C-alpha positions as CSV (number, residue, x, y, z in Angstrom):
1,M,-11.0,5.1,-27.7
2,F,-10.3,8.5,-29.1
3,F,-6.8,8.4,-30.7
4,A,-7.3,5.9,-33.4
5,Q,-6.9,7.8,-36.7
6,D,-10.6,7.8,-37.7
7,R,-11.8,8.6,-34.2
8,L,-9.2,11.4,-33.8
9,L,-10.5,13.1,-36.9
10,A,-14.0,12.9,-35.5
11,M,-13.0,14.2,-32.2
12,R,-11.1,17.1,-33.7
13,C,-14.1,18.0,-36.0
14,T,-16.3,17.8,-32.9
15,L,-14.2,20.4,-31.1
16,L,-13.5,22.7,-34.0
17,A,-16.9,22.6,-35.8
18,I,-18.5,26.0,-36.2
19,E,-22.1,24.8,-36.8
20,D,-24.0,22.7,-34.3
21,E,-25.3,20.5,-37.2
22,Q,-21.8,19.6,-38.2
23,R,-20.8,18.9,-34.5
24,S,-23.8,16.6,-34.2
25,Q,-22.7,14.7,-37.3
26,W,-19.2,14.0,-35.9
27,L,-20.6,13.2,-32.4
28,S,-22.8,10.5,-34.0
29,E,-19.6,9.0,-35.5
30,L,-18.0,8.9,-32.1
31,E,-21.1,7.5,-30.5
32,R,-21.2,4.6,-32.9
33,A,-17.6,3.8,-32.1
34,Q,-18.0,4.2,-28.4
35,R,-21.1,2.0,-28.4
36,D,-19.2,-0.8,-30.0
37,D,-16.4,-0.4,-27.5
38,F,-18.8,-0.6,-24.5
39,V,-20.6,-3.6,-25.8
40,E,-17.3,-5.5,-26.0
41,I,-16.5,-4.4,-22.4
42,F,-19.8,-5.4,-21.0
43,R,-19.8,-8.7,-22.7
44,A,-16.3,-9.5,-21.4
45,M,-17.1,-8.4,-17.9
46,D,-20.3,-10.5,-17.9
47,G,-22.2,-8.8,-15.1
48,R,-19.2,-7.6,-13.1
49,P,-19.0,-3.9,-12.3
50,V,-17.7,-1.7,-15.0
51,T,-16.5,1.8,-14.1
52,I,-16.4,4.2,-17.0
53,R,-14.7,7.6,-16.4
54,L,-16.2,10.2,-18.7
55,L,-13.7,12.0,-21.0
56,D,-11.1,13.6,-18.8
57,R,-8.1,14.4,-21.1
58,A,-7.0,18.0,-21.6
59,L,-8.6,19.1,-24.9
60,G,-5.3,20.4,-26.2
61,E,-4.1,16.8,-26.6
62,F,-6.6,16.3,-29.4
63,L,-5.7,19.5,-31.3
64,P,-3.8,19.2,-34.6
65,Q,-0.2,20.3,-34.5
66,D,0.6,20.5,-38.2
67,E,-0.8,22.0,-41.4
68,E,-1.6,18.6,-42.9
69,S,-3.9,17.7,-40.0
70,L,-5.5,21.2,-40.0
71,Q,-6.2,20.8,-43.7
72,A,-7.8,17.4,-43.2
73,I,-10.2,19.0,-40.6
74,A,-10.9,21.9,-42.9
75,D,-11.8,19.5,-45.7
76,A,-14.0,17.4,-43.4
77,L,-15.9,20.5,-42.1
78,D,-15.9,22.4,-45.5
79,L,-14.1,25.3,-44.0
80,E,-11.1,27.5,-44.9
81,L,-7.8,26.4,-43.4
82,E,-7.5,29.8,-41.7
83,E,-10.9,29.3,-39.9
84,V,-9.8,26.0,-38.6
85,A,-6.4,27.3,-37.4
86,K,-8.2,30.1,-35.5
87,A,-10.6,27.6,-33.9
88,A,-7.8,25.4,-32.8
89,E,-5.9,28.4,-31.4
90,R,-8.9,29.3,-29.3
91,H,-8.8,25.9,-27.6
92,R,-5.1,26.2,-26.7
93,E,-4.5,26.8,-23.0
94,S,-1.6,28.0,-20.8
95,N,-2.3,25.4,-18.1
96,P,-4.4,22.7,-19.7
97,A,-4.1,20.3,-16.8
98,F,-6.4,22.6,-14.8
99,G,-8.3,24.2,-17.6
100,H,-11.1,23.2,-19.9
101,R,-11.1,19.5,-19.2
102,G,-13.2,16.9,-17.4
103,V,-16.8,17.7,-16.5
104,R,-16.1,21.3,-17.4
105,A,-15.6,20.4,-21.0
106,G,-18.4,17.8,-20.9
107,L,-21.0,20.4,-19.8
108,T,-19.8,23.3,-22.0
109,I,-19.1,21.5,-25.3
110,P,-22.6,20.7,-26.7
111,G,-23.3,17.0,-26.8
112,L,-19.9,15.7,-25.7
113,Y,-21.0,13.9,-22.5
114,D,-24.4,13.3,-23.9
115,M,-22.7,11.3,-26.6
116,Q,-20.7,9.2,-24.1
117,L,-23.7,8.5,-21.9
118,R,-25.9,7.6,-24.9
119,A,-23.2,5.2,-26.1
120,M,-22.8,3.4,-22.8
121,L,-26.6,3.1,-22.2
122,F,-27.4,1.9,-25.7
123,A,-24.5,-0.6,-25.3
124,A,-26.0,-1.7,-22.0
125,R,-29.4,-2.1,-23.7
126,D,-27.8,-4.2,-26.5
127,C,-26.3,-6.5,-23.9
128,T,-29.3,-6.8,-21.6
129,D,-31.4,-7.6,-24.7
130,E,-29.0,-10.6,-25.2
131,G,-29.4,-11.6,-21.6
132,V,-26.0,-10.2,-20.5
133,P,-26.3,-8.4,-17.2
134,V,-24.7,-5.0,-17.0
135,E,-23.5,-3.2,-13.8
136,L,-22.4,0.3,-14.9
137,E,-20.6,2.9,-12.8
138,V,-20.3,6.3,-14.4
139,L,-17.4,8.3,-13.0
140,V,-17.5,12.2,-13.3
141,P,-14.0,13.6,-13.5
142,M,-12.5,16.9,-12.3
143,V,-15.5,17.8,-10.1
144,S,-15.3,21.3,-8.4
145,F,-18.9,22.1,-7.7
146,T,-22.0,20.1,-6.6
147,S,-23.9,21.8,-9.4
148,E,-21.7,19.9,-12.0
149,V,-22.7,16.5,-10.6
150,E,-26.4,17.6,-10.4
151,A,-26.3,18.7,-14.1
152,L,-24.6,15.4,-15.1
153,C,-27.2,13.4,-13.2
154,A,-30.0,15.2,-15.0
155,V,-28.4,14.5,-18.4
156,L,-28.0,10.8,-17.4
157,S,-31.6,10.6,-16.2
158,G,-32.8,12.0,-19.5
159,V,-30.7,9.6,-21.6
160,H,-31.8,6.7,-19.4
161,E,-35.5,7.5,-20.0
162,E,-34.8,7.7,-23.8
163,V,-32.9,4.4,-24.0
164,F,-34.7,2.2,-21.4
165,T,-38.4,2.6,-22.0
166,D,-38.9,-0.4,-19.8
167,T,-37.0,-1.2,-16.7
168,T,-34.8,-4.2,-16.7
169,S,-33.5,-6.2,-13.7
170,L,-30.3,-6.9,-15.7
171,F,-29.1,-3.3,-15.6
172,T,-27.9,-1.2,-12.7
173,C,-26.3,2.2,-12.9
174,R,-24.4,4.2,-10.3
175,V,-22.9,7.6,-10.4
176,G,-19.5,8.5,-8.8
177,A,-17.5,11.6,-8.4
178,M,-13.7,11.8,-9.0
179,L,-12.2,13.9,-6.2
180,E,-9.1,15.4,-7.7
181,L,-9.3,18.8,-6.2
182,P,-9.1,20.1,-2.6
183,R,-12.5,21.8,-3.0
184,A,-14.1,18.6,-4.0
185,C,-12.8,17.0,-0.8
186,L,-14.2,19.8,1.3
187,I,-17.7,19.6,-0.2
188,A,-17.9,15.8,-0.1
189,G,-20.9,16.1,2.2
190,E,-22.7,18.1,-0.5
191,L,-21.6,15.6,-3.3
192,A,-22.7,12.5,-1.4
193,P,-26.5,12.8,-1.9
194,H,-25.9,12.8,-5.6
195,T,-23.3,10.1,-5.8
196,E,-22.9,6.5,-4.7
197,F,-19.1,6.3,-4.7
198,F,-16.0,8.5,-4.7
199,S,-12.7,7.9,-6.5
200,F,-9.8,9.9,-5.3
201,G,-7.7,11.0,-8.2
202,S,-4.4,11.0,-6.4
203,N,-2.2,12.4,-9.2
204,D,-4.2,15.6,-9.6
205,L,-5.1,15.9,-5.9
206,T,-1.3,15.8,-5.2
207,Q,-0.6,18.4,-7.8
208,T,-3.3,20.8,-6.5
209,A,-2.7,20.2,-2.8
210,L,1.1,20.7,-3.1
211,G,1.1,23.2,-6.0
212,I,3.6,21.0,-7.8
213,S,3.1,20.1,-11.4
214,R,3.8,16.4,-11.9
215,D,5.0,17.0,-15.4
216,D,7.6,19.5,-14.2
217,A,8.6,18.1,-10.8
218,S,11.6,16.3,-12.2
219,R,13.3,19.8,-12.6
220,F,13.7,20.1,-8.8
221,L,12.1,17.3,-6.9
222,P,15.2,14.9,-7.1
223,T,17.3,17.7,-5.5
224,Y,14.7,18.2,-2.8
225,L,14.7,14.5,-2.1
226,N,18.3,13.5,-2.4
227,D,20.5,16.6,-1.9
228,L,18.5,19.0,0.3
229,S,16.3,16.5,2.2
230,M,13.4,18.9,2.0
231,V,10.9,16.0,1.6
232,G,11.2,12.5,2.8
233,Q,9.5,10.8,-0.2
234,D,8.3,11.4,-3.7
235,P,4.7,12.6,-3.3
236,F,3.8,11.2,-6.7
237,T,4.9,7.8,-5.6
238,N,3.7,7.7,-2.0
239,L,0.7,9.6,-0.8
240,D,1.6,12.8,1.0
241,E,0.3,13.1,4.5
242,C,-1.7,16.3,3.7
243,V,-3.2,14.7,0.7
244,A,-4.2,11.8,2.9
245,E,-5.7,14.3,5.3
246,L,-7.9,15.8,2.5
247,M,-9.1,12.3,1.7
248,S,-9.9,11.7,5.4
249,I,-11.9,14.9,5.6
250,A,-13.8,13.9,2.4
251,L,-14.6,10.4,3.8
252,E,-15.8,11.7,7.1
253,R,-18.1,14.3,5.5
254,G,-19.3,12.0,2.7
255,K,-20.1,9.1,5.0
256,A,-21.9,11.4,7.5
257,V,-24.4,11.9,4.7
258,R,-24.3,8.5,3.0
259,P,-23.0,5.8,5.4
260,D,-22.9,3.2,2.6
261,L,-20.6,5.4,0.4
262,I,-18.0,3.4,-1.5
263,A,-14.6,5.1,-1.9
264,G,-11.3,4.2,-3.4
265,L,-8.0,5.5,-4.9
266,C,-7.1,6.0,-8.5
267,G,-3.6,7.1,-9.5
268,D,0.1,6.1,-9.6
269,Q,0.3,6.0,-5.8
270,G,-2.1,3.0,-5.9
271,G,0.9,0.8,-6.7
272,S,2.9,1.9,-3.6
273,P,2.9,-0.3,-0.5
274,A,3.2,2.7,1.7
275,S,0.2,4.4,0.0
276,I,-1.8,1.2,0.2
277,Q,-1.1,1.0,3.9
278,T,-2.5,4.6,4.2
279,C,-5.6,3.6,2.2
280,E,-6.2,0.6,4.5
281,R,-5.9,3.0,7.5
282,L,-8.4,5.4,5.9
283,G,-10.8,2.5,5.2
284,L,-10.9,2.8,1.4
285,D,-12.8,0.0,-0.4
286,F,-10.7,-0.3,-3.6
287,I,-7.5,0.8,-5.3
288,S,-6.8,1.3,-8.9
289,A,-3.1,0.6,-9.6
290,P,-1.0,0.9,-12.7
291,L,-1.0,-2.4,-14.5
292,S,2.8,-2.9,-14.2
293,L,2.5,-2.5,-10.4
294,L,-0.6,-4.6,-9.9
295,P,0.9,-7.8,-8.6
296,G,2.9,-5.9,-5.9
297,A,-0.2,-3.8,-5.1
298,R,-2.3,-6.9,-4.5
299,L,0.4,-8.3,-2.2
300,A,0.7,-5.0,-0.3
301,A,-3.1,-4.8,0.1
302,A,-3.2,-8.3,1.6
303,Q,-0.3,-7.4,3.9
304,A,-2.0,-4.2,5.0
305,R,-5.2,-6.0,5.8
306,L,-3.4,-8.7,7.8
307,R,-1.5,-6.0,9.7
308,K,-4.8,-4.4,10.6
309,K,-6.0,-7.8,11.9
310,G,-2.9,-8.1,14.0
311,T,-1.1,-10.8,12.2
312,V,2.1,-8.9,11.6
313,P,4.4,-11.5,13.3
314,F,3.4,-14.0,10.7
315,L,4.3,-11.7,7.9
316,K,7.6,-10.7,9.5
317,G,8.5,-14.4,9.9
318,L,7.6,-15.0,6.3
319,R,9.8,-12.3,5.1
320,E,12.7,-13.5,7.2
321,H,12.3,-17.0,6.0
322,R,12.3,-16.0,2.4
323,R,15.6,-14.2,2.9
324,E,17.4,-17.5,3.9
325,P,19.7,-18.9,1.2
326,A,18.2,-21.6,-0.9
327,G,19.1,-25.1,0.3
């Protein structure tokens, strides 16, 4: 949605614009593109729930890396190359995975999340005007503080009043928080009144709980696993027990305030049978798995549910039967 060549230029100009008027111009370009995207998604889903996570990438991923790209931005913004280079340098971070990203960027870069919310709500209105029902779920990423969700809900409410002057029974909208940080898990009871669902971002929650960078873990984790036996499994493949404990705390505190709270897992661990078994034990409602692991994840989810119902002997017999030689 943001890395196609024309959109990437618009995104870069949004981040590096000096004047608010210029930023608004490029945000309008992105809004038009996003609106078209969301219309296609809503039409394809035809009334089924659509969860849209607001922009969550580290901003450094959008920054230009070469002089040609910098010059293109300078030309688009009518700025000197040196000004654009300095603006780009101000956005560079030492630890971008836990820096200016997610809801932090959405609330501090003027108009960024407003643009996305306007695009999805206008797209919803376009579809409902055609008679296509829309069930939208807005997911707020990288939440650390309750005030962040409150601020986002206020923005969403304002955009909703602007876009939908009349209520429509064809449109529903729910807000969810992405719990990717230990603090978010611990304040789940405070987040629950403002949200209707939680999505545990297991990749970042594992990084922050264990203090291990997923991008750098390959430097030592194989030795920890295979040579030193310091850990029994790869925590970025199978949910670590302490990460699962944080999830359990969040569920307990969140559901104490909102018993009908929906919660699920989003991350690479969603494709692991052992992690899916843990999710079943915790009582999660959904799992988002990497596409390549989806068939196995569905099978593992079914097996976990059957085990919970006490039908393990059937599954065991099935596995033994399938190991018999053909014929």
